[in-house]
C-alpha positions in Angstrom: -28.3 -35.5 -28.4 -29.6 -32.0 -28.7 -30.1 -30.2 -31.9 -30.1 -26.4 -31.8 -31.6 -24.6 -34.7 -29.9 -21.5 -36.0 -31.9 -18.5 -36.9 -32.1 -17.9 -40.6 -34.0 -15.2 -42.5 -34.0 -13.4 -45.8 -34.1 -9.7 -46.8 -35.1 -8.9 -50.4 -33.8 -5.7 -51.9 -36.0 -5.0 -54.9 -35.3 -2.1 -57.3 -39.0 -1.6 -57.9 -39.6 -0.9 -54.2 -38.8 2.0 -51.9 -35.2 3.1 -51.6 -33.4 6.4 -51.5 -30.5 7.4 -53.8 -30.2 6.1 -57.3 -31.1 2.6 -58.4 -27.5 1.2 -58.5 -26.4 3.0 -55.4 -29.6 2.5 -53.4 -30.2 2.7 -49.6 -32.9 0.4 -48.4 -34.5 0.8 -44.9 -34.9 -2.5 -43.0 -36.9 -3.3 -39.9 -35.4 -6.4 -38.3 -38.0 -6.2 -35.4 -40.3 -8.2 -37.7 -37.9 -11.2 -37.8 -35.7 -11.0 -34.7 -36.2 -11.1 -31.0 -34.3 -8.6 -28.9 -31.8 -11.3 -27.8 -30.9 -12.2 -31.4 -29.3 -8.8 -32.3 -26.1 -9.6 -30.4 -25.3 -12.8 -32.3 -23.0 -13.2 -35.3 -24.6 -13.8 -38.7 -23.3 -15.1 -42.0 -24.8 -13.3 -45.0 -24.9 -14.7 -48.5 -26.4 -13.0 -51.5 -28.0 -13.7 -54.9 -28.7 -11.1 -57.5 -30.6 -11.1 -60.8 -31.6 -8.3 -63.1 -34.1 -8.2 -66.0 -32.6 -9.1 -69.4 -32.5 -6.8 -72.4 -30.2 -5.8 -75.2 -27.0 -3.9 -74.3 -28.5 -0.6 -75.6 -31.3 -0.7 -73.2 -29.6 -2.3 -70.2 -26.2 -0.5 -70.4 -24.5 -3.9 -69.7 -21.2 -4.4 -71.4 -19.8 -8.0 -71.6 -16.2 -6.5 -71.7 -16.6 -4.8 -68.3 -16.4 -6.4 -64.9 -19.0 -5.5 -62.2 -19.0 -6.1 -58.5 -21.6 -5.8 -55.8 -21.0 -3.7 -52.6 -23.2 -4.0 -49.6 -22.9 -1.6 -46.7 -24.5 -2.8 -43.5 -23.3 0.2 -41.5 -20.9 -2.1 -39.6 -17.5 -0.9 -40.9 -15.7 -2.6 -43.7 -16.1 -6.3 -44.3 -13.6 -6.4 -47.1 -10.5 -4.4 -48.0 -10.5 -2.1 -51.0 -7.7 0.3 -52.0 -9.6 3.4 -51.0 -11.8 1.8 -48.3 -14.9 3.5 -49.5 -16.9 0.4 -50.5 -17.6 -3.1 -49.1 -17.1 -5.3 -52.1 -18.9 -8.6 -51.4 -18.7 -10.3 -54.8 -18.6 -10.4 -58.5 -21.8 -9.9 -60.6 -21.6 -11.8 -63.8 -23.1 -10.5 -67.0 -25.0 -13.4 -68.6 -26.5 -13.8 -72.1 -29.8 -15.4 -72.9 -28.9 -17.2 -76.2 -32.3 -18.8 -76.3 -33.8 -15.3 -77.0 -31.2 -14.3 -79.5 -32.7 -12.6 -82.5 -30.7 -11.0 -85.4 -28.0 -8.9 -83.7 -29.5 -8.6 -80.2 -28.8 -11.1 -77.4 -30.4 -10.2 -74.1 -28.0 -9.7 -71.3 -28.5 -9.5 -67.5 -26.7 -9.5 -64.2 -26.8 -12.9 -62.4 -25.1 -14.2 -59.3 -26.3 -17.2 -57.4 -25.9 -17.6 -53.7 -22.9 -20.0 -54.1 -21.0 -18.0 -56.7 -19.3 -15.8 -54.1 -18.2 -16.2 -50.5 -20.2 -15.1 -47.5 -19.9 -12.0 -45.2 -19.7 -12.3 -41.5 -21.4 -9.6 -39.5 -20.4 -9.4 -35.8 -23.9 -8.4 -34.8 -27.1 -6.8 -36.1 -27.4 -4.0 -33.6 -28.3 -0.7 -35.2 -28.8 -2.3 -38.6 -31.5 0.0 -40.0 -30.3 0.5 -43.6 -28.5 -1.4 -46.2 -26.7 0.3 -49.1 -26.5 -1.7 -52.3 -24.1 -0.5 -54.9 -23.2 -2.0 -58.3 -19.8 -0.9 -59.4 -18.3 -1.0 -62.9 -14.7 -1.9 -62.3 -13.6 -0.7 -65.8 -14.9 2.8 -65.2 -14.3 2.6 -61.4 -17.7 4.1 -60.7 -21.3 3.3 -59.9 -23.1 1.5 -62.7 -25.5 3.9 -64.4 -24.4 6.8 -62.2 -26.3 9.1 -64.5 -29.5 7.4 -63.3 -30.7 6.9 -66.9 -34.4 6.0 -66.7 -34.2 3.6 -69.7 -31.4 1.6 -68.1 -33.2 1.6 -64.7 -36.4 0.3 -66.2 -34.6 -2.4 -68.3 -32.2 -3.5 -65.6 -34.5 -3.8 -62.6 -33.1 -6.2 -60.1 -33.7 -8.3 -57.0 -31.0 -9.0 -54.5 -31.8 -11.6 -51.8 -29.7 -11.6 -48.7 -29.8 -14.7 -46.6 -28.8 -14.2 -42.9 -27.9 -17.3 -40.9 -26.9 -17.2 -37.2 -23.4 -18.6 -36.5 
């Protein structure tokens, strides 16, 4: 019996690191040559994600428990999900969580959190020409990018890390 191992690697998108655009509609450059051999670009990959932001009160984070937020990831591979206007690749729901252990008076820290198993995965047909990944957080209530005004206080208090796990199919 032969066991073949599937290639698996992670890409971390960190809002404190280098990106272009605004924090919640950010384009990250990626260099897959550091993790893939030339022969591995043609293979299909399943991609799962997790996402976590800093916690803070609603005034400083801009998070509203009454709104719904989704994450869109653009791998420059066409659309991986269907949306009405086909302008975004929605990959999952971002939950707004409260940290009741830090509750004080009238303030309860809130943050975005999504664990890898909370949403489905994305299938990419190949990784050819994957040089950039656009990460967008969308407020479904306002139908726009979260913090589209690029407010510095919100950016500082809602820094995030998104971990993408790629597994060869």
